[in-house]
N, C-alpha and C positions, 0 to 999 in steps of 0.2 A: 616384741617383751612381754606383754599382757598375755599372749597363748602361754608362753613361756612359763610363767608364774602359775599360773591356772592348773598347767599341767604338774607341776611340783607339788602344791596345794592337794592336789587328788591324789597324788602318789604317797605323800605324807599320811593323809588322813585315811586310805585305805591299809597301810602299814601300821598307824597306830591302832586302829579300830580292830583289827586281825588280832594284836598284841593284847588288847584290852579284853577280846574273847577268850583269848588262851588262858589269860590268867584267872577268869571267871571260872574256867572249867577247872584249873589247877585247884582252886579255892573250894571248889566244892567236894573237890575227891580228897584233899588235904588242907584241912581250915588252918592247921598250924604251919602252913608255909610263909615264910615271911618274903617281904620284896622291899627293894629299896623305897629312898624317899620320891621317886617318881611315880609311886602307885599309891592312892589311898583308897580305904572303904568308907563309902559314905551310905551312912543309915537311910532307910526306904522313906524315913519322915523328913529328910534334910531337906531345907528351903532354898538351897543355893539354886541357881538361876538355871544351871545346866541338869539339875533334876526335876525343877518344873518345867522344862522344855520337854524331857521324855514323857513326863505325866499328860503333857496336851497330845501327846501321839508320836512322837518324834522318835525313830528308831535309835538315835544317839545323839548327843548333843557334842558340838565342837566349838571352841574358842581358841584363839589364837592372839600372839604378839609378833611382833617381828621378828623374834628370835626362836619363840617358842609355840607350841601347839598343844591343846588338851583335849582329850577324848574321853568322854564320861557314856557306860553302856549299862544296861539293867541286868543285874545279876540274879537269876532264876534257878531255884531248885524244886524239881520236880512241878514245874509251872507254877511255883508260887513265887512272887517275887520277894527275894531275901535281902538285897542290899543293892548299891551301886558301885562300881568298879570306875574310878578316875586315874587315869594315865596321862603323864606329861612326859614331852620328849623335844629335843633341839630340833627346830624345823632344817630340812637339808639345805646345803648351802646352793646357790644358784649361778655361783662364779663360773664354773665349767659351762654350762648352759650360754650363759652371759657372752663368754667368750665365743663359743660356737656360732652365736646369734650375730654377732659382729661380724666376725667372718663372713658369715653366709651372706649378710647386708652389703658387706665391702664388696664380695664377688658379685653381687647382683649389681651393686653401682659400677663397677668396673666393667662387667658386661655391657651394660646400660650406656654406659659413657663410649664404649666401642661401638655400640650400634649407631650412636649418634655420630659418632667421629665418620665411619663408613658410610652413613645416608648423607653427609655434607659432602665427603671427598665425592660419593657418586654424583650428588648433585652438580658439583662444580665440573666434575669430568664433562658430565651431559651437557653443561652450559659451554664449557669449552669446545667440545666436539661439536655441538650446533653450530658455534661461529664457524669451526673450521670447515664443517659442511658447506656453509654460506659463502665461504671465502673461495670455496672449489667447484661451487657449481657451474657446469658448463651447459651449454645448449646443442642440442644435435642439431646440424645444418639440414636434415632431412626432416625432420618434424618441427623446429623451432622449439621445442617442449625441454623443460629442465631436466636434467637428466639427474634423479637421485634414486641410489641401489634399491631394491625391492625390502631388504632386511634392515631399512631404516626407518621404520613406520613411525617411532618416537619422535625422533628428528624429523620426519616430514611435517608430523602434528605440530611440533613446536615451531618450525618454520611457520606453517600457517597460521597459527595463534598469532606469532611476530608481525605476520604479515596484515593480518587484521588490526592488532593493536596500533600499528602505526597507521593505517589507513583511518581507522578513526580519531585519531589523535590529530593527524593531518587534517582533517577536515571538521575537528573542532576547536581548535585553536592556534592562532599564528606560530606561537614559539615552538610547536611541535612540526612546523617545517625542518626544524634543524635535525630531528629523528630520521626523517624523511632522506635529508642529504648526508646523513652518516650513514644511512642503509645502504644507499648506492654505491658506497666506498667499498663495499663486500665483494662485488661483483669485477670479475677480471675481463669483461668485454666492455667497449667504451660506451657509456651513458652520459646524458646531458638533459638539462631542464631549460626550455628557452620559453619566453612570454608571448603574446600576440602582438607586442612590438617588436619582436625579432630579437630580444637580446638573450643571451645563454645567461641564466641566473646561476646554474650551478652545472659542474661537470666532474666525474670522477675521475680518479689518476689514470686509469686505463685509456680514456679519451684524451686526456692531456698529453700521455706519453707518445700516443699514436698520431694526432694531431697537433695540437698545443693550449695552453691555456689562455681562454679569450672569452671574449662578452660579448663576440658579434658574430653573427652567421655567415659574415663576409668571408670566413675561413673556407666555406664551401665554394667560393667564387670560381675556383679551377674547375669545379664539377657541376657544371649548370644545372644538369639534371636535378642532381642532388638538392642543390638549392631552390630550384622552381617546386620542388615538390614539399620541402620545409615550409615555403611562402604560402605554397596552396592550402596547407593543414591550419595556418594562422587564420587564412578566410574563412575556411571550414574545418574548423577542428574535431576531425571525427578520427575512430581509430583506424589505420592501414598500415600495411606493409609491402615495400618494393624493395628489390634487390638492386644495386647501382655498382659499377665496375670505378674503381677509384684507380686511375692510371697513374699517379706519381708513385703511390705506394706498390701498384701492381697487386691490388688486392680487391676481391669481390665482397661485399657487406650488405646483409638483409636488415633494411633500415626500417623500425617500427616506430611509428608516432603514435602514442596514447595520451589523449587529453587528460587533464587533472582538472576539472572545472571547479571543484570545492576548493583547490587551491591556487586562488585568484587567478582562474583560468588560465593556469600554465600547462605546457605539455610536455611529457617526459618521451626521451628519444633513446632507442636500445639499438646498436649496431654489431650485429653477430657476423663473425667472418667466415663466409662460406666460401671462401677461395678453394679449399681442398676438395668440397664437394662439385663446385663447377669444374674443376678442372677433370675430375674422375668424370663426370658426366660428358663433357667434349670429348674425352678420351674414348669412352665408351660408345658414344655416336660416330666419332671417327672410325673407330675399330668396327662397327657395323658396317660402314659405308665401304671402307675398304674391302673387306671381307666380301660384300655383296660384289662390289666392281671387279675385284680379282676372280671370284668365282665366275663370274660371266663371261670375263673373256676366252678362258678356255673353251668353255662351254658353247661360245658361239664360234669358236673356231672347229670344235668337233662336230657339232650339228651341219655347218656349213660344207666340211670336207665329205661328212657321211652323206648329206645330201644329195651331193654331185655324185657320188660312187654310186647310190641307189637310184637314180635317175638317167645319167648320163656313161656309167661303167660301159656300155658296149660300143660308145664313140670315142673311148679313149684308148691310147695308146698303153701298152703295159707298163711303162716307165712313168706315167703318169699316176696309174692308179696305185704303184708301190709308193711313189712320192707323197700321194694324199695319205694312205695308211700310215707310214712313218710319220707323218702331220698329228694325224689323229693319236699314234701311240704317245707321241711328244706331249700333247696337251694332256692326256689322260693322266701321264705322269706328273705332269705340273699341277693338276689339279688334285691327286693324290698328296702329293706334298703341301701344298695349300691347306687341305684338310687335315693332314697330320700334324703341320706347324701351328695351325690354330688352335687345336686340341691342346698342344704343348703349352702354348701361351696361357691357356684358360685354365690350365690346372692349378688347382690349389697348392701352396707350399706344403710341404710333408717333412715329417722328421726323416731324413736320408740315414740310410746305412752305409758306413763307410769301411772299407778294407783297403788294405794294401796292394796296390796297384804299380804295375811297369809301365811307366809314362811314355819312355822309348818304344817299347813294344805296340802300345795301343796307338802312338802317331804313324807306325810303319804298318799297322792293319787299316787305318782310315786310309792313308795314303795309297794303298795297295787298291783300295775300291773305285779310286777316281784316275786309275791307271789308263782306262780308254779316253777318259774327257782329257787328260794330258797330250793323249797322244795325239787325238784331233785336233788340237790348238797348237800342236808342236812347240810344247812350252818347255823350257828347261828348267830343271827343278834341281836346286842343290840343298843336300841335308848335312849338319852337322849334329849328329846324334852322341850324348853322353848317355851311361846307364843311370836313370832318374825312377826312384821309387818314390811313391807320395801315397798316402791315406785318403781317400777319396771315393766317390761314388761311381761305378764304371760307367753307367748308362749317362749320367749326366756329363760327365767328362767326357766320353765317347760324342756327345752332340754339340760339344763346344767345340771339339777338335774338326770334326766333320763339317759345321758351317763357316768356320775360319778359314779352311782348305779349300772349300766350296766357292766361297766368298772371291777367295783370291784368283781361282780358275778363272771365273766367271769375268773379272774384272781386268784380268791380264791379257793384253792384246796378242794376236796370234804370233807365235815365236817368241812371246816375252820370256821375263825370268822370274823365277820364285825361288826364295831361300827359306828355309825352315830350320829351327834349331832348338834341339830340347838340351838344357843343361842345369846347374843348380848355381844360383847367384845370392850369396849372402844367407847360404843355407836353406831357401827356398827353390821348390821346384818351378823351373821357368820354361815356357812354349812361347816362341816366335815365329811369326811366318811376314815375311816381306815380298811385295811384287813390285813391278815397274808400272804399275797401272797409271790411270787420270790422276790420281791423287784426290785430297779432300780440302776445302776450304775451310778456316778457322770455324765459319757458321755450321758448315755439313760436318764438322768433328762433334760439335756439341748436339747433333741431332740423330748421327746415324743406329744410334740403338733405340730409338722410338719404332714402335711397330709401324710397318708397312712403308717407312720411309726410303726413298733413292735419291740418293744425289743426281743433279741435273745430268750428269754425263752418262748415269747409266740407267736412266729411267725407262729404256727399252731392253734393258739385260734380262737374261732370264732370271727367275726367282720367285719366292712369294713376297720379298719385303719383310720377313721376319726372323731372318736367320741370325743378324746382329743382336735382335731382340733377346731371342731365346738364349743367345751367349751370355748376354747381361744378366738374365732373369737366374739361369744355372748357376754363373758363377757367385751370385749373391747368396744362392741356397749352399753352395760349396764353402763359403767365405773366403772366396778368391775373389781377386780384381784384376781387371785389363787398362792397359794404357794404349792410346793412339798417337803414332807420329807418323805425320804426311805432309807432303809437299806436292803443290799441285804440279801436274806434267812429269813428276819423279817417281811416285808411288808412295804406297801406303804399308806402315809395319804396324801389326798387332802384337801385344805383348802380355802373356797369360801368366800371371803370377799365383802358387796353391801353396 
């Protein structure tokens, strides 16, 4: 407002002084010119304050009130002071400028208020995100480290700061224990704190849901190794981590004990579920062991027969040599199938390109490839084929049909029967194959899709042990499903729905 008033005074002064000098020029040229009451001619010996200011060296003199401004200027004629011209005028109104300033100030205020609101909202959102991040923290079963994404640097910093604050409070005052107790509730894996007397002082909701709300370590009595581990830490409170199997809940937990000496010598226990990691690791190890074993079997047979042919072929009758050669060819094919199936099982899932396929024609093509195998075992194959089209991936679907038909041929006794049906049920393409083989027990039915698993009755049958595992894997990627119905001693039926 002060700046605006100064600007107005300067403008009025310039305007009025220009007018005074203009009047001076007019009077020098035409002295008879008359001006209104706003213009006065002062003699050069006038004692007015304005005149005295000019005599002291001022270019002009200015006086003003709230409503008026007066400018006095010297009037020279041919460089000789003649008199003084005094001009009075109403001052300019500042109403418009005042309104402008008020509006401008209002805008500044609104913008500032908006910035404050946004900053406050951002802060509240950040705090909410921080709490959400804490609640959703998981730990990697491989590294046991907390997983926070790389783009959450601010969140990570806030968590670290929060952790340091809580630790400091926990070490400095007893009431601050409540902060630590509240903090462990954020985590969605079991955590509990116990003292050196074996009393559980606090546990979070995840622990209570998985086990129960209790104050005694006796809850781990069914797991003697876990209980012994916790008791040992009471006697020697040092940080240690160990993985245990909890049989009652069929889960593996990585149990970490961390002393909190400043908190009345208590210990914090975190329990991270590593069941998936353990199962994956065991499956991986079993897979390697089975592949190694199944590779050795055909290789040993090939090496044995080849050694006989290389060293004793001259002593062998032709039919023996031919028989050994056939065995080598058979084991070579088995070895090739094992390598192919192993590569198929270890292939990473990809986005499949699907197209319209004739399921009936594809089934006939696969069945034709097993014509000799069917004849060798004198099997009676009955088919019921409707014309069925399906949108699917040809390679994946071919592998499903091939392995199911091959499985039926392998496990059906010589002279046995196989029934194959292609139809539509409830609008969905369906393929089913039945045999009168040895059948499966309930336990075997739950495991037949595992890698390298073979039912007891068929352990010596040819094959890689990966066929049904490939079927299951491919159908999962095709969004299909497979059902098994089997009666021991009667046979088995596999039904695929696409």
